[in-house]
C-alpha positions in Angstrom: 121.0 66.5 120.2 123.7 64.0 119.3 125.0 63.9 115.7 124.3 60.2 115.3 120.7 60.7 116.2 120.3 63.4 113.6 121.8 61.1 111.0 119.6 58.1 111.9 117.5 58.0 108.8 120.0 59.6 106.4 121.8 57.7 103.7 125.4 58.4 104.4 128.2 57.6 101.9 131.2 58.3 104.1 131.8 59.4 107.7 135.1 60.9 108.8 135.3 61.6 112.6 133.1 61.0 115.6 129.3 61.1 115.5 128.9 61.1 119.3 128.9 64.9 119.4 126.2 67.2 120.8 124.9 69.5 118.1 123.3 72.8 119.3 123.1 74.8 116.1 122.1 74.1 112.5 123.2 76.3 109.7 123.6 76.4 105.9 124.8 80.0 105.8 128.1 81.2 107.2 126.7 84.7 107.6 125.0 83.3 110.7 126.8 85.0 113.7 127.2 82.0 116.0 127.9 78.4 114.8 129.4 77.1 118.0 128.9 73.3 118.3 127.1 73.6 115.0 126.2 71.3 112.1 126.9 73.0 108.8 125.2 72.0 105.5 127.4 72.7 102.5 124.5 73.3 100.0 125.3 73.7 96.3 123.0 76.6 95.5 122.1 78.3 92.2 124.4 81.3 93.0 127.0 80.0 95.5 128.4 76.6 96.6 128.4 76.1 100.3 131.5 73.9 100.0 133.5 77.1 99.4 132.6 78.2 102.9 133.4 75.1 105.0 136.5 76.6 106.5 134.6 79.7 107.4 131.9 77.6 109.1 134.6 75.8 111.1 136.2 79.1 112.1 132.8 80.2 113.5 132.4 77.0 115.6 131.0 74.3 113.4 132.0 70.8 114.6 130.3 68.8 111.9 129.9 69.2 108.1 127.5 67.6 105.8 128.8 67.8 102.3 128.9 66.1 98.8 132.6 66.6 98.4 134.9 66.1 101.4 137.6 68.8 101.4 141.2 68.0 101.0 142.2 69.7 104.3 140.6 67.8 107.1 140.3 69.2 110.6 140.8 66.5 113.2 138.2 68.0 115.5 135.6 68.2 112.9 133.3 65.4 111.6 132.6 65.2 107.9 129.5 63.4 106.6 129.4 62.8 102.9 126.0 62.4 101.2 124.8 62.2 97.6 123.0 65.5 97.8 122.9 67.9 100.7 119.9 70.1 99.9 117.2 67.4 100.1 118.2 66.2 103.6 118.4 69.6 105.3 114.7 69.5 106.1 114.7 66.0 107.4 117.5 66.8 109.9 116.0 70.1 110.8 112.7 68.5 111.6 114.3 65.9 113.9 116.5 68.6 115.5 113.5 70.7 116.4 111.4 67.8 117.6 109.3 67.2 114.4 107.1 70.3 115.1 105.0 69.9 111.9 103.7 66.6 113.2 102.2 68.4 116.2 100.2 70.9 114.2 98.2 71.1 110.9 100.2 72.4 108.0 98.3 73.9 105.0 100.4 74.7 101.9 99.2 76.6 98.9 100.8 76.6 95.5 100.1 78.1 92.1 101.2 81.1 90.0 98.5 83.5 91.3 96.4 83.5 94.5 98.8 81.8 96.9 98.9 84.7 99.3 95.2 85.3 99.1 94.3 81.7 99.7 96.8 81.3 102.6 95.6 84.6 104.1 91.9 83.8 103.8 92.4 80.3 105.2 94.3 81.7 108.2 91.7 84.4 108.9 88.8 81.9 108.6 90.5 79.4 111.0 91.1 82.2 113.5 87.4 83.2 113.2 86.6 79.6 113.9 88.7 79.8 117.1 92.0 78.1 116.0 95.3 79.6 116.8 96.9 80.0 113.4 100.3 81.1 112.0 100.4 82.7 108.5 103.6 82.7 106.6 103.2 84.7 103.4 104.9 87.2 101.1 102.4 89.9 102.3 103.4 89.4 105.9 103.7 86.9 108.7 101.0 86.8 111.3 100.2 84.8 114.4 96.5 84.9 115.6 96.0 88.0 113.5 99.0 90.0 114.8 102.0 90.7 112.6 105.2 89.0 113.7 108.8 89.5 112.8 110.2 86.4 111.2 113.7 86.4 109.7 113.6 85.8 106.0 116.6 85.8 103.7 114.2 86.0 100.7 110.6 87.4 100.6 109.1 84.4 98.9 109.8 81.6 101.4 111.7 80.8 104.5 114.9 78.8 104.4 114.4 75.2 105.5 116.1 75.4 108.9 114.4 78.7 109.9 111.0 77.2 108.9 111.3 74.3 111.3 112.6 76.5 114.0 109.7 78.9 113.6 107.2 76.0 113.6 108.7 74.7 116.9 108.5 78.1 118.5 104.8 78.7 117.6 103.8 75.1 118.3 105.2 75.4 121.8 103.0 78.4 122.5 99.8 76.9 121.2 99.7 77.1 117.4 97.2 74.6 115.9 97.5 75.5 112.2 100.2 77.0 109.9 99.1 78.3 106.5 102.0 78.9 104.1 102.8 79.5 100.5 104.7 76.8 98.5 106.6 78.5 95.7 107.8 76.5 92.7 111.4 77.5 93.4 111.0 76.6 97.1 109.7 73.2 96.2 112.4 72.6 93.6 115.0 73.5 96.2 113.5 71.3 98.8 112.7 74.1 101.2 109.6 72.3 102.5 111.5 69.0 103.0 110.7 67.4 106.3 107.3 69.0 106.6 104.3 66.8 107.5 101.7 68.6 105.3 98.1 68.0 106.0 96.4 70.0 103.3 97.8 71.1 99.9 95.9 73.4 97.5 96.5 74.3 93.8 95.2 77.6 92.4 96.4 77.9 88.8 99.5 77.9 86.5 100.5 80.7 84.2 103.8 82.0 82.6 106.1 82.9 85.4 109.6 82.0 86.7 110.6 80.5 83.3 114.0 82.2 83.8 114.5 79.6 86.5 112.5 76.6 85.3 113.1 76.9 81.6 109.8 75.5 80.4 106.2 75.4 81.5 106.4 71.6 81.9 109.3 71.9 84.4 107.5 74.7 86.2 104.5 72.5 86.5 106.6 69.6 87.7 108.1 71.7 90.4 104.6 72.6 91.7 103.5 69.0 91.4 106.2 67.9 94.0 104.0 69.4 96.7 101.3 66.8 95.9 103.6 63.9 95.0 105.0 64.0 98.5 101.8 64.0 100.5 100.9 61.2 102.9 97.8 59.1 102.3 95.8 60.8 105.0 96.5 64.3 103.6 94.0 66.3 101.6 94.8 67.6 98.1 92.5 70.2 96.6 92.9 71.3 93.0 91.3 73.8 90.7 89.8 71.7 87.9 89.3 74.4 85.4 93.1 75.1 85.0 94.8 73.0 82.4 97.3 71.7 84.9 94.7 71.0 87.6 94.4 67.3 87.1 98.1 67.0 86.4 99.0 68.3 89.9 97.2 65.4 91.7 97.8 62.7 89.1 100.3 60.8 91.2 99.4 61.8 94.7 98.3 59.1 97.2 96.4 61.8 99.2 92.6 62.3 99.3 91.7 64.4 96.3 88.9 67.0 96.0 88.4 69.5 93.2 86.8 72.9 92.8 85.6 74.4 89.5 82.7 75.7 87.5 81.8 72.4 85.9 79.7 69.5 87.1 82.8 67.3 87.2 84.1 69.3 90.2 83.4 68.2 93.8 82.8 71.9 94.7 81.0 73.8 91.9 81.5 77.6 91.9 79.2 80.3 90.5 79.6 84.0 91.0 76.2 85.4 91.9 77.1 89.0 92.5 80.3 91.1 92.3 80.9 94.7 93.4 83.4 96.9 95.2 81.8 95.8 98.5 82.5 92.1 97.9 81.4 88.9 96.3 78.4 86.6 96.6 79.3 83.1 95.6 77.3 79.8 95.2 79.4 76.7 96.0 77.2 73.6 95.6 74.1 74.3 97.7 75.7 77.0 99.8 75.5 80.7 99.4 78.6 82.7 100.6 79.1 86.4 100.9 82.6 87.6 101.4 83.9 91.2 101.6 86.7 90.8 99.0 86.8 92.3 95.5 87.3 90.5 92.2 85.6 87.6 90.5 88.9 85.7 90.5 88.7 85.5 94.3 85.8 83.1 93.9 88.4 80.4 93.2 90.4 81.4 96.2 87.4 81.4 98.5 86.2 78.0 97.1 89.6 76.4 97.9 89.3 77.6 101.5 85.6 76.6 101.8 86.4 73.1 100.5 89.4 72.7 102.8 87.4 73.7 105.9 84.4 71.5 105.1 86.8 68.5 104.4 88.3 69.3 107.8 84.9 68.6 109.4 84.0 72.2 110.2 80.2 72.9 110.1 79.1 74.7 106.9 77.2 77.4 108.7 80.2 78.2 110.9 82.5 78.2 107.9 80.2 80.6 105.9 80.1 82.9 108.9 83.8 82.9 109.3 84.3 83.7 105.6 81.9 86.7 105.9 84.3 88.2 108.4 87.6 88.0 106.4 89.5 91.0 105.2 91.3 91.7 102.0 95.0 91.1 101.6 97.4 94.1 101.6 98.4 95.0 98.1 95.7 92.8 96.5 92.9 94.9 94.9 93.7 97.4 97.6 91.6 100.6 97.3 93.3 104.0 98.0 90.7 106.4 99.4 90.6 109.9 97.9 88.1 112.8 97.4 88.6 113.1 93.7 86.0 110.3 92.9 88.7 108.3 91.3 88.9 104.6 92.0 92.6 104.0 92.8 93.7 100.4 93.1 97.1 98.8 94.0 97.5 95.2 93.1 100.4 92.7 93.1 99.5 91.3 89.6 102.9 90.7 88.0 102.0 88.2 85.2 99.8 88.6 82.2 97.2 86.1 83.6 96.9 88.0 86.9 96.7 91.4 85.0 93.8 90.1 82.9 92.0 89.0 85.9 92.3 92.3 87.7 91.6 94.4 84.6 88.5 92.3 83.7 87.2 92.9 87.3 87.8 96.7 86.9 86.1 96.8 83.4 82.9 95.4 85.0 82.8 98.4 87.4 81.1 101.5 86.0 83.9 103.9 84.9 85.0 106.2 82.1 88.7 105.3 81.6 91.2 102.8 83.1 94.7 104.1 83.5 97.2 101.4 84.2 100.7 101.8 85.6 102.9 98.6 85.2 106.5 97.6 85.1 108.4 94.3 85.0 111.1 93.1 87.4 114.7 93.0 86.3 116.9 89.8 86.5 113.7 87.8 86.2 111.7 86.0 83.5 112.0 88.0 80.4 109.4 86.0 78.4 106.5 87.4 80.4 107.3 91.1 79.7 105.8 91.4 76.2 102.5 89.6 77.2 102.2 91.8 80.3 102.6 94.9 78.2 100.2 93.7 75.6 97.3 92.8 78.0 97.7 96.0 79.9 97.4 98.0 76.7 94.5 95.9 75.3 92.5 96.3 78.5 93.2 99.9 79.4 92.4 103.3 77.9 95.9 104.5 78.9 99.0 102.6 80.0 102.1 104.1 81.7 105.0 101.6 81.4 107.6 102.1 84.1 110.1 100.5 86.4 109.3 97.8 88.9 112.4 96.4 90.7 115.0 96.6 87.8 117.7 95.2 90.1 121.0 94.9 88.2 119.4 94.7 84.7 119.3 97.6 82.3 115.9 99.4 82.4 116.3 99.9 78.7 116.5 96.2 78.2 113.4 95.7 80.3 111.6 98.3 78.3 112.8 96.8 75.0 111.3 93.5 76.0 108.0 95.1 77.0 107.8 97.0 73.7 107.6 93.7 71.9 104.0 93.4 73.1 103.0 97.0 72.5 100.9 98.1 69.6 102.8 101.1 68.3 99.9 102.2 66.1 97.9 102.9 69.2 98.8 106.1 71.0 97.4 105.1 74.4 100.8 104.5 76.1 103.9 106.1 77.4 107.2 104.9 78.9 108.5 106.7 82.1 111.6 105.4 83.9 110.6 106.8 87.3 107.9 104.8 89.0 106.9 107.8 91.1 106.7 110.0 88.0 104.5 107.3 86.4 102.1 107.2 89.3 102.0 111.0 89.4 101.3 111.0 85.6 98.4 108.6 86.1 96.9 110.9 88.8 97.4 113.9 86.5 95.6 112.2 83.6 92.7 110.8 85.7 89.4 112.5 85.9 86.3 111.9 88.0 84.9 108.3 87.5 88.2 107.0 86.1 90.1 104.0 87.5 93.8 104.0 88.2 95.5 100.6 88.5 99.0 100.5 89.9 100.1 96.9 89.4 103.1 94.7 89.9 104.4 95.5 93.4 101.3 95.4 95.6 102.3 95.1 99.3 106.0 95.6 98.7 107.3 98.7 100.4 110.6 98.9 98.6 112.2 99.2 95.2 115.5 97.6 94.2 117.6 99.5 91.7 121.0 98.0 91.1 121.9 96.4 94.4 120.3 99.2 96.5 117.0 98.6 98.2 115.1 101.8 99.1 111.7 102.5 100.6 109.0 102.8 98.0 105.3 102.1 98.6 102.8 102.3 95.7 100.0 103.1 98.2 101.9 105.9 99.8 102.9 107.4 96.5 99.3 107.2 95.2 98.0 108.9 98.4 100.7 111.6 98.1 99.5 112.7 94.6 95.8 112.0 95.1 95.7 114.5 98.0 97.6 117.3 96.1 
């Protein structure tokens, strides 16, 4: 595609060089192997400035550069496009380059602190059960019509903008009708969903998280709110009314707004009728729904999906049937089978709010003791460590505090932060540096009819210590010691 066509709707401050060039590659990362005839976006990121790599991009074949600061050394064969801010326009150009794929399919985006993966996964499964070819892009794995697919991710939380549009084009060309994806606060703040034509947006909840990045809860909420602020009028926005930020999320949207919640002021009113290890029975308005997923908190997730499907004109009976056939999400209330009569659970809960939800569910299951294994990630929000340690101790008979992904941060610093939430007058806790030793200790302490909860990493099959990423799977480790 010609450069001038890509720039058609972009506000350009200055152009140096020809725009009648054919662009065959888009890139914002000079680690990409081939940038021949490429357009390079010099994005000023949180860690590095893309302007520092302009010459590298040109060496790899880039023939056009979009930047905020034109470099002093100009290459005659290269076109330089100066704009106010590069990051927000990457998505708009990528969408045009790939033929506006999000306009050809239905895009469903889920945001919130907890539940994003579950809602996106349940929605994807329900749509597939209803006969729609669906792509799921989630932190727990990427799937097309139920089969896992290999999609290149530079970060586990969300795809980079260019890759997202490329992926959408590929799957739209082979028949995809829906794409369900997670919209993270950082991704929204960094415009990674820019250029997407979103049809349905859903909000689950907001709790303390990512404050190392956003600084305050208000800024965190404002980042989430961008998803709804940018919706078109014909789009659907569904919010969880019972959350204190529920109404705030949709306060400025021009989209059609529907709400879920337990109160009569919600469009879709939720009541949990029955909850057990075999699943949930939920009443939503006049409908009774049985789903094979564990945890009362999943009632909210199911209600969001149910509301979205009914608002999309699917018949209630068919929707209820489709939901009865969904499966749990890997690493979310995942039970690890064993012959010791111990209920062993692996869950992704990595905030105090999520931990309380999981532990409250487990407390309602007949048991003797709950033994919790929990750690906090390094180089991440320090403010949530003490609350996580506190709720774990308050809701368990025994807590084993351990490592999560310490990354480059001192594990002692992480432990010191966690200790601020620990009641030292209670002897129901211990700190163990090795996560494997912590899980082994939990199994050693557990007796018949006890519950072991290993929380924080869920589906992750790795651990990052320093800058080294090694294989580590909570489920595998639990199975190893439960079978000894």
